C-alpha positions as CSV (number, residue, x, y, z in Angstrom):
1,M,65.2,-182.8,-53.0
2,K,62.1,-180.6,-52.7
3,V,61.2,-177.6,-50.7
4,I,57.9,-178.0,-48.7
5,L,55.8,-174.9,-48.5
6,R,53.2,-174.8,-45.7
7,P,51.6,-172.7,-43.0
8,A,53.6,-172.5,-39.7
9,L,52.7,-174.8,-36.8
10,N,53.3,-174.5,-33.0
11,S,56.2,-176.9,-33.4
12,D,57.9,-174.5,-35.7
13,L,58.0,-171.5,-33.3
14,A,61.5,-172.1,-32.0
15,N,63.0,-172.3,-35.5
16,I,60.9,-169.3,-36.7
17,T,62.0,-167.2,-33.8
18,D,65.7,-167.9,-34.7
19,L,65.1,-167.0,-38.4
20,L,63.3,-163.8,-37.5
21,R,65.7,-162.7,-34.8
22,P,67.6,-160.3,-37.0
23,W,64.3,-158.7,-38.1
24,A,62.9,-158.7,-34.6
25,D,65.9,-156.9,-33.2
26,N,64.5,-153.9,-35.0
27,E,60.9,-154.6,-34.4
28,A,60.4,-156.6,-31.3
29,S,56.6,-156.9,-31.6
30,I,56.9,-159.2,-34.6
31,L,57.6,-162.3,-32.5
32,D,54.5,-161.7,-30.5
33,L,52.4,-161.3,-33.6
34,V,53.8,-164.6,-35.0
35,E,53.2,-166.5,-31.8
36,N,49.6,-165.3,-31.7
37,C,49.1,-166.1,-35.4
38,V,50.5,-169.6,-35.1
39,S,48.8,-170.5,-31.8
40,D,45.4,-168.9,-32.5
41,G,45.1,-169.4,-36.2
42,P,45.2,-166.7,-39.0
43,Q,43.6,-163.4,-38.0
44,N,44.3,-161.4,-41.1
45,L,47.9,-162.5,-40.6
46,N,49.7,-165.3,-42.4
47,C,52.9,-167.1,-41.3
48,E,54.2,-169.5,-43.9
49,I,57.4,-171.4,-44.1
50,A,59.7,-173.3,-46.5
51,E,61.0,-176.5,-45.1
52,I,63.8,-178.8,-46.4
53,E,64.2,-182.3,-44.8
54,K,62.1,-181.2,-41.8
55,V,64.3,-178.1,-41.2
56,V,62.6,-174.6,-41.5
57,K,64.8,-172.6,-44.0
58,C,62.6,-169.6,-44.7
59,V,59.6,-167.8,-43.1
60,S,57.3,-165.1,-44.4
61,V,54.9,-163.1,-42.2
62,W,52.4,-161.1,-44.2
63,K,48.9,-159.6,-44.1
64,Q,46.4,-158.4,-46.7
65,E,46.0,-154.7,-46.1
66,S,43.2,-154.3,-48.6
67,S,41.7,-156.0,-51.6
68,D,44.7,-155.3,-53.7
69,H,47.6,-154.7,-51.3
70,V,49.7,-157.2,-49.4
71,R,52.3,-156.1,-46.8
72,I,55.2,-158.4,-45.7
73,L,55.8,-157.7,-42.0
74,A,58.9,-159.9,-41.7
75,F,61.0,-162.3,-43.7
76,G,63.5,-164.8,-42.4
77,I,66.2,-166.7,-44.3
78,G,68.5,-169.5,-43.1
79,P,72.3,-169.0,-43.0
80,E,73.3,-171.4,-45.8
81,P,73.8,-170.2,-49.4
82,S,71.3,-172.8,-50.5
83,D,68.7,-171.2,-48.1
84,R,68.9,-168.0,-50.1
85,I,68.1,-169.9,-53.3
86,A,65.2,-171.6,-51.6
87,A,64.0,-168.2,-50.3
88,T,63.9,-166.7,-53.8
89,G,61.7,-169.6,-55.0
90,F,59.6,-169.4,-51.9
91,L,58.9,-165.6,-52.4
92,R,58.2,-166.1,-56.1
93,R,55.7,-168.8,-55.2
94,Q,54.0,-166.4,-52.8
95,I,53.9,-163.7,-55.5
96,T,52.1,-166.2,-57.9
97,E,49.6,-166.9,-55.1
98,W,49.0,-163.2,-54.7
99,A,48.6,-162.7,-58.4
100,E,45.7,-165.2,-58.3
101,M,44.1,-163.1,-55.6
102,G,44.3,-160.0,-57.9
103,I,46.8,-158.2,-55.7
104,K,48.2,-155.1,-57.4
105,R,50.9,-154.2,-54.9
106,A,53.1,-155.9,-52.3
107,S,55.2,-153.8,-50.0
108,T,57.7,-154.3,-47.1
109,R,60.1,-152.3,-44.9
110,I,63.4,-154.1,-44.5
111,P,65.5,-153.0,-41.4
112,E,68.6,-151.3,-42.6
113,T,70.8,-153.5,-40.4
114,V,69.7,-156.7,-42.3
115,A,69.1,-155.2,-45.7
116,S,72.3,-156.6,-47.3
117,G,71.0,-160.1,-46.7
118,F,67.4,-159.6,-47.8
119,A,67.5,-156.9,-50.6
120,E,69.0,-159.3,-53.1
121,C,66.2,-161.8,-52.7
122,F,63.5,-159.2,-52.9
123,R,65.1,-157.6,-56.0
124,A,65.3,-161.0,-57.7
125,C,61.5,-161.3,-57.3
126,G,60.7,-157.9,-58.8
127,F,60.6,-155.7,-55.7
128,M,61.8,-152.1,-56.3
129,F,63.6,-149.8,-53.8
130,E,61.2,-146.9,-53.1
131,G,62.9,-144.9,-50.3
132,I,64.1,-144.8,-46.7
133,A,61.9,-144.4,-43.7
134,S,64.4,-142.8,-41.3
135,D,62.1,-142.5,-38.3
136,C,61.3,-146.2,-37.9
137,G,62.9,-149.0,-36.0
138,V,64.9,-149.2,-32.7
139,D,66.9,-146.1,-31.9
140,H,65.6,-144.5,-35.0
141,K,67.4,-146.9,-37.3
142,P,66.2,-146.5,-40.9
143,D,64.0,-149.0,-42.8
144,L,64.3,-149.5,-46.5
145,R,61.0,-149.5,-48.4
146,F,60.5,-152.0,-51.2
147,C,57.5,-152.5,-53.3
148,K,56.4,-155.0,-55.9
149,H,53.8,-153.9,-58.6
150,F,51.6,-156.4,-60.4
151,L,50.4,-155.7,-63.9
152,Y,47.8,-158.0,-65.4
153,R,48.3,-157.4,-69.1
154,A,50.2,-158.6,-72.2
155,I,52.0,-156.1,-74.5
156,H,53.6,-156.5,-77.9
157,H,57.3,-155.6,-77.9
158,S,56.6,-152.7,-80.2
159,E,54.6,-151.1,-77.3
160,I,57.5,-151.2,-74.8
161,I,58.5,-147.5,-75.2
162,D,55.0,-146.3,-74.6
163,F,54.6,-148.7,-71.7
164,L,57.8,-147.4,-70.1
165,R,56.6,-143.9,-70.4
166,Q,53.4,-144.7,-68.5
167,V,55.3,-146.7,-65.8
168,L,58.0,-144.1,-65.1
169,V,55.5,-141.3,-64.8
170,G,53.5,-143.4,-62.3
171,L,56.7,-144.0,-60.3
172,G,57.5,-140.3,-59.9
173,Y,59.7,-139.5,-62.8
174,E,59.5,-136.6,-65.2
175,L,60.0,-137.2,-68.9
176,R,61.5,-135.3,-71.8
177,N,60.9,-136.3,-75.4
178,E,63.8,-137.2,-77.6
179,A,64.1,-137.8,-81.4
180,E,64.4,-141.6,-81.0
181,G,62.9,-142.2,-77.5
182,F,62.8,-140.1,-74.3
183,S,64.8,-139.1,-71.3
184,Y,63.7,-139.4,-67.7
185,R,64.8,-138.4,-64.2
186,V,63.2,-138.3,-60.7
187,R,60.9,-135.4,-60.2
188,A,62.4,-132.6,-58.0
189,E,59.8,-133.1,-55.3
190,C,60.6,-136.8,-55.1
191,R,64.4,-136.5,-54.8
192,P,66.0,-137.1,-51.4
193,P,68.2,-134.3,-50.0
194,F,71.7,-133.8,-51.4
195,S,71.0,-135.7,-54.6
196,F,70.8,-134.5,-58.1
197,G,68.4,-135.5,-60.9
198,F,70.5,-136.8,-63.8
199,W,68.8,-137.5,-67.1
200,H,68.9,-141.0,-68.5
201,R,67.8,-141.9,-72.0
202,I,65.7,-144.8,-73.4
203,T,65.9,-145.4,-77.1
204,R,65.1,-148.3,-79.5
205,L,67.6,-150.2,-81.6
206,G,65.7,-152.7,-83.7
207,R,63.8,-155.0,-81.3
208,D,66.2,-153.9,-78.4
209,I,65.5,-151.2,-75.9
210,I,68.7,-149.3,-74.9
211,V,69.1,-147.5,-71.6
212,H,72.0,-145.1,-71.2
213,P,74.2,-143.9,-69.6
214,P,75.7,-146.4,-69.0
215,A,74.5,-148.0,-72.3
216,R,73.0,-151.4,-71.9
217,V,70.1,-153.4,-73.3
218,L,67.0,-153.5,-71.2
219,E,65.8,-157.1,-71.7
220,W,62.2,-158.0,-71.9
221,H,62.4,-160.5,-69.0
222,E,63.6,-157.7,-66.6
223,L,60.3,-155.9,-67.1
224,E,58.3,-159.2,-66.9
225,N,60.0,-159.9,-63.6
226,L,59.4,-156.4,-62.2
227,F,55.7,-156.4,-63.1
228,Y,54.8,-160.1,-62.9
229,P,52.4,-161.4,-64.3
230,L,53.1,-158.9,-67.1
231,Q,53.9,-160.7,-70.4
232,I,55.7,-159.2,-73.4
233,Y,55.3,-161.0,-76.7
234,A,56.5,-160.9,-80.3
235,R,54.5,-162.0,-83.4
236,H,56.4,-165.2,-84.2
237,E,57.3,-166.1,-80.6
238,R,56.0,-169.5,-79.5
239,P,55.9,-170.9,-75.9
240,L,58.0,-174.0,-75.2
241,L,56.2,-177.4,-74.7
242,F,57.8,-180.0,-72.4
243,H,56.4,-183.5,-72.3
244,F,57.4,-186.1,-69.7
245,E,56.1,-189.1,-67.7
246,K,54.4,-188.8,-64.4
247,K,57.2,-190.6,-62.5
248,R,59.6,-187.8,-63.4
249,A,57.0,-185.0,-63.4
250,I,56.4,-185.4,-59.6
251,Q,60.1,-185.0,-59.0
252,I,60.2,-181.8,-61.0
253,V,57.0,-179.8,-60.5
254,E,53.9,-179.7,-58.5
255,L,50.9,-181.3,-60.2
256,P,47.3,-180.3,-60.0
257,I,45.2,-182.1,-57.4
258,T,43.2,-184.7,-59.2
259,D,41.9,-186.9,-56.3
260,D,38.5,-185.7,-55.2
261,R,39.1,-187.2,-51.7
262,Q,41.8,-184.7,-51.2
263,D,39.4,-181.9,-52.0
264,T,37.0,-183.1,-49.4
265,L,39.7,-183.5,-46.9
266,F,40.9,-180.0,-47.1
267,G,37.7,-178.4,-48.2
268,A,36.8,-177.0,-51.6
269,G,38.0,-173.6,-52.6
270,I,40.8,-173.4,-50.1
271,S,44.0,-171.7,-51.3
272,S,46.9,-174.1,-52.0
273,M,49.0,-172.1,-49.4
274,T,46.7,-173.6,-46.6
275,R,48.1,-177.1,-47.3
276,P,51.6,-178.4,-47.9
277,T,52.8,-177.8,-51.5
278,F,56.2,-178.5,-53.0
279,L,58.8,-176.5,-54.8
280,P,61.8,-178.1,-56.6
281,Q,65.1,-176.9,-55.2
282,G,66.6,-177.1,-58.7
283,A,63.9,-176.2,-61.3
284,I,65.5,-177.7,-64.4
285,A,64.0,-179.2,-67.5
286,V,65.9,-180.9,-70.3
287,G,65.0,-181.3,-74.0
288,D,66.2,-181.6,-77.5
289,P,68.7,-178.9,-78.7
290,A,66.3,-178.0,-81.6
291,G,64.0,-176.5,-78.9
292,A,66.6,-173.7,-78.5
293,A,65.4,-171.9,-81.6
294,G,63.7,-168.6,-80.6
295,I,64.3,-169.2,-76.9
296,R,64.8,-166.2,-74.5
297,K,64.7,-165.5,-70.8
298,G,61.1,-165.0,-69.7
299,L,59.6,-167.1,-72.5
300,S,56.6,-169.1,-71.4
301,M,56.7,-172.8,-70.9
302,L,53.9,-175.4,-70.8
303,F,54.3,-178.7,-69.0
304,Y,52.5,-181.8,-70.3
305,V,52.4,-185.1,-68.5
306,N,51.6,-188.3,-70.3
307,R,48.2,-189.8,-69.4
308,I,47.3,-186.7,-67.3
309,G,47.5,-183.7,-69.7
310,A,48.8,-180.1,-69.4
311,V,49.6,-179.6,-65.7
312,G,51.1,-176.1,-65.3
313,H,53.3,-173.3,-66.8
314,A,56.4,-171.4,-66.0
315,R,58.9,-169.0,-67.6
316,V,62.5,-169.5,-68.8
317,G,65.0,-168.3,-66.2
318,D,68.2,-169.3,-68.2
319,W,69.3,-172.0,-70.6
320,Y,72.5,-173.6,-71.9
321,M,73.7,-176.7,-73.9
322,E,75.3,-179.6,-72.1
323,D,76.6,-183.0,-73.0
324,V,74.0,-185.6,-72.0
325,K,76.6,-187.6,-70.1
326,K,77.4,-184.6,-67.9
327,L,73.9,-183.7,-66.9
328,G,74.2,-185.4,-63.5
329,D,77.3,-183.3,-62.7
330,D,75.4,-180.1,-63.3
331,M,72.5,-181.0,-61.0
332,P,74.0,-181.6,-57.6
333,H,70.5,-181.4,-55.9
334,V,69.7,-184.8,-57.5
335,S,70.6,-187.7,-55.2
336,E,72.2,-190.9,-56.6
337,Q,69.0,-192.8,-55.9
338,E,67.1,-190.6,-58.3
339,I,69.4,-191.3,-61.3
340,D,68.0,-194.0,-63.5
341,D,69.9,-196.9,-65.2
342,T,70.9,-194.8,-68.2
343,G,72.7,-192.3,-65.9
344,A,70.2,-189.5,-66.6
345,P,68.8,-187.5,-63.6
346,P,65.0,-187.1,-63.3
347,T,64.6,-184.1,-65.4
348,G,61.5,-183.1,-67.4
349,G,61.4,-183.3,-71.1
350,T,62.9,-185.8,-73.6
351,P,66.6,-185.3,-74.1
352,P,68.5,-186.9,-76.9
353,K,70.2,-190.3,-76.2
354,S,73.6,-188.8,-76.9
355,G,75.3,-185.5,-77.8
356,N,74.2,-182.2,-76.4
357,A,70.9,-181.5,-74.6
358,L,69.1,-178.2,-74.0
359,V,69.0,-177.5,-70.3
360,I,66.5,-174.9,-69.1
361,K,66.3,-173.4,-65.7
362,F,62.7,-172.2,-65.1
363,H,60.9,-170.1,-62.5
364,W,57.5,-168.6,-61.8
365,Y,56.1,-172.1,-62.0
366,R,52.3,-172.4,-61.4
367,A,50.3,-175.6,-61.4
368,F,46.9,-175.5,-63.0
369,K,43.8,-175.9,-60.7
370,R,43.0,-178.9,-62.9
371,P,44.8,-180.8,-65.6
372,V,43.8,-180.1,-69.2
373,K,43.4,-183.5,-70.8
374,L,44.6,-184.4,-74.2
375,D,41.0,-184.8,-75.7
376,E,40.2,-181.3,-74.4
377,I,43.3,-179.8,-76.1
378,R,42.5,-181.6,-79.3
379,E,39.1,-180.0,-79.3
380,M,40.9,-176.7,-79.4
381,D,43.5,-177.9,-82.0
382,D,43.1,-181.4,-83.5
383,N,46.8,-181.3,-84.7
384,F,48.2,-181.1,-81.1
385,N,50.8,-183.8,-80.5
386,P,52.8,-183.4,-77.3
387,Q,55.3,-186.2,-78.1
388,H,56.4,-184.6,-81.4
389,S,56.1,-180.8,-80.6
390,R,58.7,-178.7,-78.9
391,T,56.7,-175.5,-79.0
392,I,53.0,-174.5,-78.9
393,A,51.0,-171.9,-80.7
394,P,50.4,-168.8,-78.6
395,K,46.6,-168.8,-79.0
396,L,46.4,-172.5,-78.0
397,F,48.7,-171.8,-75.0
398,R,46.4,-169.0,-73.8
399,L,43.3,-171.3,-74.2
400,I,45.0,-174.1,-72.2
401,L,45.9,-171.6,-69.4
402,S,42.4,-170.4,-69.3
403,R,41.0,-173.9,-69.2
404,G,43.5,-175.1,-66.6
405,N,42.8,-172.2,-64.2
406,L,39.0,-173.0,-64.1
407,Q,37.8,-175.2,-61.2
408,E,36.1,-178.4,-62.2
């Protein structure tokens, strides 16, 4: 089962109105804006939806305030728990689209009356709480301000301490040097009334970054999620490589458009958000357990489809080992019709015939603008063999991404 992402149509207005009603109760004008946007076409305003089996599950209303700033005016999520999962994938997809546009900041004001239902989704996509606007909304009800920052850079893990110093200063914190790191707290002029600025410390322990109190490890993927498309890397870390057939690939991920007739139908250079695209409801890939060596949350993944080439990339969300015979039980989103004669669901990768398999949940998937064919990759590295490799050299991975993101 896949989530369809597309611009809203007139026929969607009734469903959109229901989804946005909690938000519109605090800002009544939003429904008029949406109706005008859908009826008259985009006028510096975008209304996009996520649809499952012809039912609208999520809606996002946003506008580009400037060349590097996007503002989300309203966001609607369906009532089912699965709708919240779809909403997180939907918002991540929008963030990857904005990253391609070079956006540096995405902001929103969530009405306090609905914040409990929306804040979790926004936080999962890297939005930070920035404050309360107490003079906004109906009857002076407060709005909660959230902001997502985009950083277009890659840093070595040894640079994380210095990186955090720069980021925290930019977010309104004051710093105090320590013997093995530094302490930080909100600057006095940035603190809300009746709050106190307690010092927290950040220190290094081997490759780990420790934040305390309370003491816990600040994992790399947390920073990569907050500042996507930021990437943190280590010297010997290698992105994962997943190879599978086209029949299964189209059930797992969105593929680049390769038919020129489609380009002429929709027009060259049009953003993929102006036409229907797809997002798997359960983004899961399966491979050999040997691929677990060196894996971590946030690690990059490259997807290669037989007879097509490299088609896109993502990041590891989570992983675990599972008995091959039990894979279908762990993937309830897969229908019985989609399970082949061996009992295996249509997952990406090549799992072993028996024993345990490596199951990877991935996110931040992005299809290339064009597939990077095998002969192109072998021009970069003549030893490349997608059938036999489980990882890929970082330099080759970057070259493939660069090639795949160029228009033909």
